[in-house]
C-alpha positions as CSV (number, residue, x, y, z in Angstrom):
1,X,25.6,121.3,261.4
2,X,25.9,123.5,258.2
3,X,28.8,122.7,255.9
4,X,32.0,124.5,257.0
5,X,34.7,126.5,255.2
6,X,37.4,124.5,253.5
7,X,40.8,124.3,255.2
8,X,43.6,126.8,254.9
9,X,46.0,124.0,255.1
10,X,45.5,120.3,255.0
11,X,47.4,117.3,253.7
12,X,46.5,118.5,250.2
13,X,48.5,121.7,249.5
14,X,47.0,124.1,247.1
15,X,48.1,127.3,245.5
16,X,46.4,130.6,245.9
17,X,43.7,132.1,243.9
18,X,44.3,135.3,242.1
19,X,44.3,138.1,244.7
20,X,41.4,140.5,244.7
21,X,42.4,144.1,245.0
22,X,42.2,145.0,248.6
23,X,40.6,142.7,251.1
24,X,37.0,142.3,249.9
25,X,34.9,139.2,250.1
26,X,34.3,136.6,252.7
27,X,37.2,134.6,251.4
28,X,39.7,137.3,250.7
29,X,42.9,136.8,252.7
30,X,41.3,134.0,254.8
31,X,43.6,131.2,253.8
32,X,47.3,130.5,253.8
33,X,48.1,128.0,251.1
34,X,51.4,126.5,250.0
35,X,52.4,125.9,246.4
36,X,51.3,122.7,244.8
37,X,49.3,121.0,242.0
38,X,46.3,123.2,242.0
39,X,43.8,124.6,239.6
40,X,43.3,127.7,241.7
41,X,44.4,131.1,240.6
42,X,44.6,130.4,236.9
43,X,42.2,130.9,234.0
44,X,39.3,128.5,234.3
45,X,38.7,125.7,231.8
46,X,35.3,124.3,230.8
47,X,35.7,120.7,229.7
48,X,33.5,117.9,228.6
49,X,35.1,114.4,228.8
50,X,35.1,111.8,226.1
51,X,34.3,108.2,227.0
52,X,37.5,106.3,227.6
53,X,35.9,103.1,226.4
54,X,33.9,104.1,223.4
55,X,35.5,107.4,222.3
56,X,32.1,109.0,222.1
57,X,31.9,112.7,223.0
58,X,29.4,113.0,225.8
59,X,27.9,116.2,224.4
60,X,25.5,114.1,222.3
61,X,22.2,115.0,223.8
62,X,20.4,117.1,226.3
63,X,19.9,114.1,228.6
64,X,23.6,113.5,228.6
65,X,24.1,117.1,229.6
66,X,22.1,116.4,232.7
67,X,23.3,112.9,233.6
68,X,26.9,112.4,232.8
69,X,29.5,112.8,235.5
70,X,32.1,113.1,232.7
71,X,30.9,116.6,231.9
72,X,33.8,117.9,234.0
73,X,34.5,121.6,233.9
74,X,38.1,121.2,235.0
75,X,39.0,124.5,236.8
76,X,41.8,126.8,236.2
77,X,44.9,124.9,235.0
78,X,47.0,126.3,232.2
79,X,49.8,123.8,232.0
80,X,52.5,123.2,229.4
81,X,52.3,120.2,227.1
82,X,53.7,117.1,228.8
83,X,56.1,114.6,227.3
84,X,54.5,111.9,225.2
85,X,56.9,109.1,224.6
86,X,57.2,107.9,221.0
87,X,56.8,104.2,221.8
88,X,53.4,104.9,223.5
89,X,51.9,106.8,220.6
90,X,51.9,105.9,216.9
91,X,50.0,108.4,214.8
92,X,47.1,107.0,212.7
93,X,47.8,103.4,213.6
94,X,44.4,103.0,215.2
95,X,42.5,104.9,212.5
96,X,43.7,104.6,208.9
97,X,40.8,106.4,207.3
98,X,42.0,107.9,204.1
99,X,40.6,109.9,201.2
100,X,42.2,108.5,198.2
101,X,45.3,107.8,200.2
102,X,45.8,111.4,201.1
103,X,45.8,111.0,204.9
104,X,48.2,108.1,204.7
105,X,50.6,110.1,202.4
106,X,50.4,113.1,204.7
107,X,51.1,110.9,207.8
108,X,54.1,109.5,206.0
109,X,55.4,113.0,205.3
110,X,54.9,113.9,208.9
111,X,56.8,110.8,210.2
112,X,59.4,111.3,207.6
113,X,60.0,114.9,208.7
114,X,60.4,113.7,212.3
115,X,62.9,111.1,211.3
116,X,64.9,113.5,209.2
117,X,65.1,116.0,212.1
118,X,66.1,113.2,214.5
119,X,68.9,112.0,212.2
120,X,70.2,115.2,210.6
121,X,69.4,118.3,212.6
122,X,72.5,120.0,214.1
123,X,70.8,120.1,217.5
124,X,70.2,116.6,218.7
125,X,67.0,115.7,220.5
126,X,65.7,112.5,222.0
127,X,62.7,111.0,220.2
128,X,60.4,111.7,223.1
129,X,61.3,115.3,223.0
130,X,60.6,115.5,219.3
131,X,57.2,114.0,219.8
132,X,56.5,116.6,222.5
133,X,57.6,119.4,220.2
134,X,55.4,118.1,217.4
135,X,52.3,117.9,219.7
136,X,53.1,121.4,221.1
137,X,53.3,122.8,217.5
138,X,50.0,121.2,216.6
139,X,48.3,122.7,219.6
140,X,49.9,126.1,219.1
141,X,48.7,126.3,215.5
142,X,45.1,125.7,216.7
143,X,45.1,129.1,218.2
144,X,43.1,127.6,221.1
145,X,44.2,129.1,224.5
146,X,42.7,126.2,226.4
147,X,44.2,123.3,224.4
148,X,46.9,121.3,226.1
149,X,48.0,117.7,227.0
150,X,47.7,116.6,230.6
151,X,49.8,114.0,232.3
152,X,48.2,111.4,234.6
153,X,49.4,113.4,237.7
154,X,47.9,116.6,236.4
155,X,44.6,114.9,235.6
156,X,44.5,113.4,239.1
157,X,45.2,116.8,240.6
158,X,42.3,118.3,238.6
159,X,39.9,115.7,239.7
160,X,41.0,115.9,243.4
161,X,40.6,119.7,243.4
162,X,37.2,119.5,241.7
163,X,35.7,116.9,244.0
164,X,37.2,118.0,247.3
165,X,38.2,114.4,248.0
166,X,41.7,113.3,249.0
167,X,43.3,110.5,250.9
168,X,44.6,111.6,254.3
169,X,43.6,112.0,258.0
170,X,41.6,115.2,257.9
171,X,43.5,118.1,259.5
172,X,44.2,121.7,258.7
173,X,47.8,122.6,259.3
174,X,49.6,126.0,259.4
175,X,53.0,127.2,260.4
176,X,52.6,129.1,263.7
177,X,55.5,130.3,265.9
178,X,57.8,128.4,263.6
179,X,56.1,125.1,264.1
180,X,53.7,123.1,262.0
181,X,50.5,123.4,264.0
182,X,47.1,121.8,263.7
183,X,44.5,124.6,263.3
184,X,41.4,122.5,262.5
185,X,40.4,118.9,262.9
186,X,37.5,118.0,260.5
187,X,34.5,116.2,261.9
188,X,34.1,112.5,261.1
189,X,37.7,112.1,259.9
190,X,40.4,109.7,261.1
191,X,42.2,112.6,262.9
192,X,39.1,113.3,265.0
193,X,38.7,109.6,265.8
194,X,42.3,109.3,266.8
195,X,42.1,112.2,269.2
196,X,44.2,114.9,267.5
197,X,43.4,118.4,268.8
198,X,43.6,122.0,267.6
199,X,46.9,123.4,268.8
200,X,48.9,120.1,268.6
201,X,52.3,120.7,267.1
202,X,53.5,118.1,264.6
203,X,57.1,117.1,265.3
204,X,57.2,113.6,263.7
205,X,55.7,111.5,261.0
206,X,56.4,107.8,260.9
207,X,60.1,107.4,261.7
208,X,61.0,110.9,260.8
209,X,61.3,113.7,263.3
210,X,62.1,117.3,262.4
211,X,60.9,120.5,264.1
212,X,62.1,122.5,261.1
213,X,59.6,121.1,258.7
214,X,57.6,123.4,256.5
215,X,53.8,122.8,256.1
216,X,54.4,121.2,252.7
217,X,57.1,118.8,254.2
218,X,54.6,117.7,256.9
219,X,51.7,117.5,254.4
220,X,53.7,115.3,252.0
221,X,54.5,112.9,254.7
222,X,51.0,112.7,256.2
223,X,49.2,112.1,253.0
224,X,49.2,108.6,251.4
225,X,47.1,105.8,250.1
226,X,43.7,105.1,251.6
227,X,43.8,102.3,254.0
228,X,47.5,102.7,254.9
229,X,48.6,103.9,258.3
230,X,50.7,106.9,259.4
231,X,52.3,107.6,262.7
232,X,51.9,111.2,263.7
233,X,53.8,112.6,266.7
234,X,52.7,115.8,268.3
235,X,53.6,118.1,271.2
236,X,50.6,119.2,273.3
237,X,50.5,122.0,275.9
238,X,50.4,120.7,279.4
239,X,52.0,117.4,278.5
240,X,55.7,117.0,279.0
241,X,56.3,114.2,276.5
242,X,55.4,114.0,272.8
243,X,52.3,111.9,272.0
244,X,52.2,109.4,269.1
245,X,49.1,108.6,267.2
246,X,48.7,105.6,264.8
247,X,46.1,106.7,262.2
248,X,44.7,104.9,259.2
249,X,44.3,107.1,256.2
250,X,40.9,107.4,254.6
251,X,39.0,109.3,252.0
252,X,38.4,112.9,253.3
253,X,35.9,115.2,251.8
254,X,36.1,118.9,252.1
255,X,32.7,120.6,251.5
256,X,32.6,123.3,248.9
257,X,29.8,125.1,250.7
258,X,29.8,127.4,253.7
259,X,26.4,128.3,255.0
260,X,25.6,130.7,257.9
261,X,22.9,132.9,259.4
262,X,24.2,136.5,259.4
263,X,22.9,139.8,260.8
264,X,19.1,139.8,261.1
265,X,18.8,136.2,260.0
266,X,19.8,136.5,256.4
267,X,21.1,133.2,254.9
268,X,24.6,133.4,253.5
269,X,25.8,130.6,251.3
270,X,29.3,130.7,249.8
271,X,30.1,128.2,247.0
272,X,33.9,127.7,246.9
273,X,33.7,125.6,243.7
274,X,31.1,123.6,241.8
275,X,32.3,120.3,243.1
276,X,30.7,116.9,243.2
277,X,27.8,116.9,245.7
278,X,27.7,120.7,245.9
279,X,24.1,120.7,244.9
280,X,23.2,118.2,247.6
281,X,25.0,120.3,250.2
282,X,23.2,123.5,249.1
283,X,19.9,121.6,248.9
284,X,20.4,120.5,252.5
285,X,20.9,124.2,253.5
286,X,17.9,125.4,251.6
287,X,15.7,122.7,253.1
288,X,16.3,124.2,256.6
289,X,15.8,127.8,255.8
290,X,12.1,128.0,256.7
291,X,10.8,131.6,256.5
292,X,14.1,133.1,255.5
293,X,14.1,136.9,255.0
294,X,16.6,136.6,252.1
295,X,19.4,134.5,250.7
296,X,22.9,135.7,249.6
297,X,24.6,133.2,247.2
298,X,28.2,134.1,247.0
299,X,30.0,132.9,243.8
300,X,32.9,135.2,244.0
301,X,36.3,133.6,243.2
302,X,34.5,130.4,242.2
303,X,36.4,129.1,239.1
304,X,33.8,126.5,238.2
305,X,33.6,122.7,238.4
306,X,31.2,120.1,237.1
307,X,28.7,121.1,234.5
308,X,26.0,118.7,235.5
309,X,26.5,119.8,239.1
310,X,26.0,123.5,238.1
311,X,22.7,122.4,236.4
312,X,21.5,120.7,239.6
313,X,22.4,123.9,241.5
314,X,20.4,126.1,239.2
315,X,17.6,123.5,239.4
316,X,17.2,124.3,243.1
317,X,16.0,127.9,242.4
318,X,14.1,127.7,239.1
319,X,10.7,126.4,238.0
320,X,10.4,122.9,236.5
321,X,10.8,123.2,232.7
322,X,12.9,126.4,232.7
323,X,15.9,126.2,230.3
324,X,19.2,126.2,232.2
325,X,21.9,126.4,229.5
326,X,22.2,126.0,225.8
327,X,25.2,124.4,224.1
328,X,26.5,124.4,220.6
329,X,29.3,121.9,220.0
330,X,31.3,120.1,217.4
331,X,29.8,116.7,216.3
332,X,32.5,114.1,217.0
333,X,34.0,112.5,213.9
334,X,32.6,115.1,211.5
335,X,34.7,117.8,209.8
336,X,31.8,120.3,209.9
337,X,28.5,120.7,211.5
338,X,27.5,121.7,215.0
339,X,24.8,120.2,217.3
340,X,22.7,122.4,219.6
341,X,21.2,121.2,222.8
342,X,19.3,122.7,225.7
343,X,19.1,121.5,229.3
344,X,16.0,122.1,231.3
345,X,15.1,122.3,235.0
346,X,13.5,119.1,236.3
347,X,12.6,119.8,239.9
348,X,10.4,122.4,241.7
349,X,12.2,125.3,243.3
350,X,13.2,124.9,247.0
351,X,12.6,128.5,248.1
352,X,10.2,130.0,245.5
353,X,9.3,133.0,247.7
354,X,12.7,133.9,249.2
355,X,14.4,137.0,247.7
356,X,17.9,136.0,246.3
357,X,21.0,138.0,245.6
358,X,24.0,136.5,243.8
359,X,27.5,137.9,244.3
360,X,30.0,137.6,241.5
361,X,33.4,139.0,240.6
362,X,36.0,138.8,237.8
363,X,37.2,135.4,239.0
364,X,33.7,133.8,238.9
365,X,33.9,131.5,235.9
366,X,32.5,128.6,233.9
367,X,30.1,126.6,236.0
368,X,29.5,129.5,238.4
369,X,28.6,131.7,235.4
370,X,26.1,129.1,234.3
371,X,24.3,129.4,237.7
372,X,24.5,133.2,237.8
373,X,23.4,133.6,234.2
374,X,20.5,131.3,234.5
375,X,19.1,132.9,237.6
376,X,19.6,136.4,236.1
377,X,17.9,135.5,232.8
378,X,14.8,134.1,234.7
379,X,14.6,137.1,237.0
380,X,15.2,134.8,240.0
381,X,18.1,136.7,241.5
382,X,19.7,140.2,241.6
383,X,23.3,139.9,240.6
384,X,25.8,142.3,242.4
385,X,29.5,142.8,242.1
386,X,31.9,142.7,239.1
387,X,31.6,141.5,235.5
388,X,32.6,137.8,235.6
389,X,35.5,136.1,233.9
390,X,33.7,135.1,230.7
391,X,34.5,131.4,230.2
392,X,31.8,130.3,227.7
393,X,33.5,127.6,225.7
394,X,33.5,123.9,226.2
395,X,36.6,121.7,226.1
396,X,36.5,118.0,225.3
397,X,39.0,115.7,226.9
398,X,40.2,112.8,224.7
399,X,42.2,109.9,226.1
400,X,45.7,109.3,224.7
401,X,48.0,106.4,225.3
402,X,50.0,106.3,228.5
403,X,47.2,107.7,230.7
404,X,47.5,111.2,229.2
405,X,44.6,113.3,228.0
406,X,44.4,116.0,225.3
407,X,42.1,118.9,225.9
408,X,40.5,120.8,223.0
409,X,37.8,123.5,222.7
410,X,34.9,121.8,221.0
411,X,31.9,124.0,221.7
412,X,30.3,127.0,223.4
413,X,27.4,127.6,225.8
414,X,24.8,130.2,226.1
415,X,22.5,131.4,228.9
416,X,18.7,130.6,228.6
417,X,18.1,133.9,226.9
418,X,20.8,133.3,224.3
419,X,23.7,135.3,225.7
420,X,27.1,134.0,224.9
421,X,29.2,134.6,228.0
422,X,32.5,133.9,226.3
423,X,35.0,136.8,226.3
424,X,37.3,136.2,223.4
425,X,41.0,136.1,224.3
426,X,44.1,136.0,222.3
427,X,46.8,133.3,222.5
428,X,48.3,135.0,225.6
429,X,44.9,135.1,227.3
430,X,44.4,138.8,226.9
431,X,40.7,139.8,226.5
432,X,39.7,141.1,223.1
433,X,36.9,143.7,223.7
434,X,34.2,144.2,221.1
435,X,33.3,147.6,219.8
436,X,29.8,147.4,221.1
437,X,27.9,145.5,223.8
438,X,24.8,143.6,222.6
439,X,21.6,143.9,224.7
440,X,19.2,141.2,225.7
441,X,16.1,141.1,227.9
442,X,15.3,138.8,230.8
443,X,12.1,136.7,230.9
444,X,10.2,139.7,232.4
445,X,11.7,142.2,230.0
446,X,14.6,143.6,232.2
447,X,17.6,144.8,230.2
448,X,20.6,142.5,230.2
449,X,24.0,143.1,228.7
450,X,25.9,140.5,226.7
451,X,29.3,140.5,225.1
452,X,31.1,138.1,227.5
453,X,30.8,137.3,231.1
454,X,27.8,138.0,233.4
455,X,27.2,141.7,233.8
456,X,25.9,142.4,237.3
457,X,22.6,144.1,237.7
458,X,24.5,146.6,239.8
459,X,28.2,146.9,239.5
460,X,30.0,147.4,242.8
461,X,33.8,147.6,242.9
462,X,35.8,145.4,245.3
463,X,37.5,146.9,248.3
464,X,40.8,148.6,247.9
465,X,43.6,149.6,250.3
466,X,43.7,153.2,251.5
467,X,46.9,155.2,250.8
468,X,48.1,154.8,254.4
469,X,47.4,151.0,254.3
470,X,49.4,150.8,251.1
471,X,52.3,152.7,252.7
472,X,52.1,150.3,255.7
473,X,52.1,147.2,253.6
474,X,55.0,148.5,251.5
475,X,57.0,149.1,254.7
476,X,56.1,145.6,255.9
477,X,57.5,144.1,252.6
478,X,60.6,146.2,252.8
479,X,61.2,145.0,256.4
480,X,60.6,141.4,255.2
481,X,58.0,140.8,258.0
482,X,55.6,137.9,257.4
483,X,52.6,140.0,258.4
484,X,49.9,137.4,257.7
485,X,51.8,134.8,259.7
486,X,52.1,137.2,262.7
487,X,48.4,138.0,262.6
488,X,47.5,134.4,262.5
489,X,49.8,133.6,265.4
490,X,48.2,136.4,267.5
491,X,44.7,135.3,266.6
492,X,45.5,131.6,267.3
493,X,46.8,132.5,270.8
494,X,43.6,134.4,271.6
495,X,41.4,131.7,270.2
496,X,43.1,129.1,272.4
497,X,42.4,131.2,275.4
498,X,38.8,131.6,274.3
499,X,38.4,127.8,274.0
500,X,39.8,127.3,277.5
501,X,37.5,129.9,279.0
502,X,34.5,129.0,276.8
503,X,33.9,132.7,276.2
504,X,34.0,134.2,272.7
505,X,35.3,137.7,272.8
506,X,33.2,140.5,271.1
507,X,36.4,142.0,269.6
508,X,40.1,141.3,269.5
509,X,41.6,142.3,272.9
510,X,43.1,145.8,272.8
511,X,46.2,144.9,274.8
512,X,47.0,142.0,272.5
513,X,46.7,144.4,269.5
514,X,49.1,146.8,271.1
515,X,51.5,143.9,271.8
516,X,51.4,142.9,268.2
517,X,52.1,146.5,267.0
518,X,55.1,146.6,269.4
519,X,56.4,143.3,268.0
520,X,56.1,144.5,264.4
521,X,58.1,147.7,265.3
522,X,60.8,145.5,267.0
523,X,61.1,143.5,263.7
524,X,62.0,146.7,261.9
525,X,58.7,148.3,260.9
526,X,58.8,152.1,261.1
527,X,56.5,153.2,263.9
528,X,55.1,156.1,262.0
529,X,53.5,153.7,259.4
530,X,51.1,152.3,262.1
531,X,48.5,155.0,261.9
532,X,45.0,155.0,263.3
533,X,43.7,153.8,260.0
534,X,46.3,151.0,259.9
535,X,45.3,150.0,263.4
536,X,41.7,149.6,262.3
537,X,42.9,147.4,259.4
538,X,45.0,145.2,261.8
539,X,42.0,144.8,264.1
540,X,39.8,143.8,261.2
541,X,42.3,141.1,260.1
542,X,42.8,139.8,263.6
543,X,39.1,139.5,264.3
544,X,38.6,137.7,261.0
545,X,41.3,135.2,261.8
546,X,40.1,134.9,265.4
547,X,36.5,133.9,264.5
548,X,37.7,131.5,261.8
549,X,40.0,129.8,264.4
550,X,36.9,129.5,266.7
551,X,34.9,128.1,263.7
552,X,32.4,130.9,264.0
553,X,32.0,131.6,260.3
554,X,28.9,133.7,261.0
555,X,31.0,136.2,263.0
556,X,33.8,136.0,260.6
557,X,31.5,136.9,257.7
558,X,30.0,139.8,259.6
559,X,33.5,141.1,260.3
560,X,34.4,140.9,256.6
561,X,31.3,142.8,255.7
562,X,33.0,145.9,257.2
563,X,35.4,146.0,254.3
564,X,33.3,144.2,251.7
565,X,31.2,146.7,249.8
566,X,29.5,144.0,247.7
567,X,28.3,141.9,250.7
568,X,27.3,145.0,252.8
569,X,25.3,146.3,249.8
570,X,23.5,142.9,249.5
571,X,22.6,143.0,253.2
572,X,21.3,146.6,252.9
573,X,19.1,145.6,249.9
574,X,17.7,142.7,251.7
575,X,16.9,144.8,254.7
576,X,14.7,147.1,252.5
577,X,13.0,144.4,250.4
578,X,10.5,141.6,251.2
579,X,10.1,140.1,247.7
580,X,12.2,139.6,244.7
581,X,10.3,142.3,242.9
582,X,11.2,144.7,245.8
583,X,14.9,143.8,245.3
584,X,14.8,144.6,241.6
585,X,13.1,147.9,242.4
586,X,15.7,148.8,245.0
587,X,18.6,148.0,242.7
588,X,17.0,150.0,239.9
589,X,16.7,153.0,242.2
590,X,20.4,152.6,242.9
591,X,21.2,152.9,239.2
592,X,21.4,149.2,238.3
593,X,19.5,146.7,236.2
594,X,21.3,147.6,233.0
595,X,20.5,151.3,233.3
596,X,22.1,153.8,230.9
597,X,24.9,154.8,233.3
598,X,26.0,151.2,233.8
599,X,25.7,150.5,230.1
600,X,27.9,153.4,229.2
601,X,30.6,152.6,231.7
602,X,31.0,149.1,230.3
603,X,31.2,150.3,226.7
604,X,34.0,152.7,227.6
605,X,36.2,149.9,228.9
């Protein structure tokens, strides 16, 4: 079976990604997450770790670029500095290197200033707060938007989100009809082995029973340490009494890859994040393609992940010996001097003759930009969509006492052809646009644009709401109607019926759609806002949710393509091209591949 889409809800609660304008993209609007310790939806961070045992920065050599799992591009968390208690951290006590006593004298001044503030300042602060303020001031003066101090919990949340691994039972849960309901049971998990089913309503966990729980309430109770047991009580249709399941928690892995055959047999691979084992998952998909007419690699809303994993992913498509990424980083322990390294492909390409299109948007960042940039530089893929985020710097993570880490920008990376994809930003994260855009050429001589982020070979704007859809959604908000929840409930009911009849409907039933519209009006929605165009939008969302509930991602992706101009354009290009050269020619005829019109439009921004 191909890897499946990650859960909307599971025992791990995550926060939403930044919303894309409109409803474009195979992932847009497809999940309902709660709030929690997530890296999603914030500016991506590219980090390299520093050895906890030796203190050596792992950006020492090209081989370490390829091998080390500590090259973690931790995704998307912009957190405040965390409290660092004074008794856990004594400045300079581990390293008293001095230059004629200067460092020692300056450290004495620093500690003396802290002591004076602690004893004499009108506003009194605990010592731990003063240490926190001091560290915050140091980081602020670096003028580094990615520098921060992470607590142990924040580091754990980073790693969990990046790997897709968590300790739980393996279910997806959503609030439907005011009850926490299981909407997916993942294969090979404790939940499947215990006999939990889609549609079961959770009414108790361990000794607690409460039908008014939120999804996060239930999630917090279900999750726990691996190897421990949890008692889950559910109500099931057709059974009068609640059913109790004793389940042992285990490690659950949520794949980062969705892979499906769509339309005329085109292969569609969506990479949710560059997580551990993502390359192996994609490799498994590529090995089974056979004579594929074309591959669409969707990197939209992919905030990054592991650097070494991104190199393995690029490896799958490029020739042995091709450069993948170049890095220039600070040499640890030296006040000046930068080291430059290049990582190279080490394997033969899996699908050398299959035409490839890569989809990107403004939320594609870090590790996903490494993949897109490498394939574009080597003329191995056409890139469609929007200019990417532009996260081209590297952050080193250095251990501090108390299990904390400090994150600092220590280097930058470049595409194989030398493009720096970093978009400079000010302290508030606002992009600083240059006066001009530098030009580069691909290996075969195609024009490429630099200046930050990956510029697509053909820019295609994401879907936007029509004016009547905007009026409808405004009215929904004013009436305080939970529209997405109502749509999911309706789709879930139809999906349950389809499972029982073992017949997948070709479209959402017309009568059920009319029933939903009547229900929305009864909740206070003005009837005149539900126009023919809005009805089409509702049908689109309902069919999307329906096929996701039925675990038919292929049908869900085809439904999304109706309102996804980037995906639909990719399909049309593949329909008219047999080779990669054909694809470049088709895109150039459409005004892409760095043509004058595209170049001018970017410079005007």
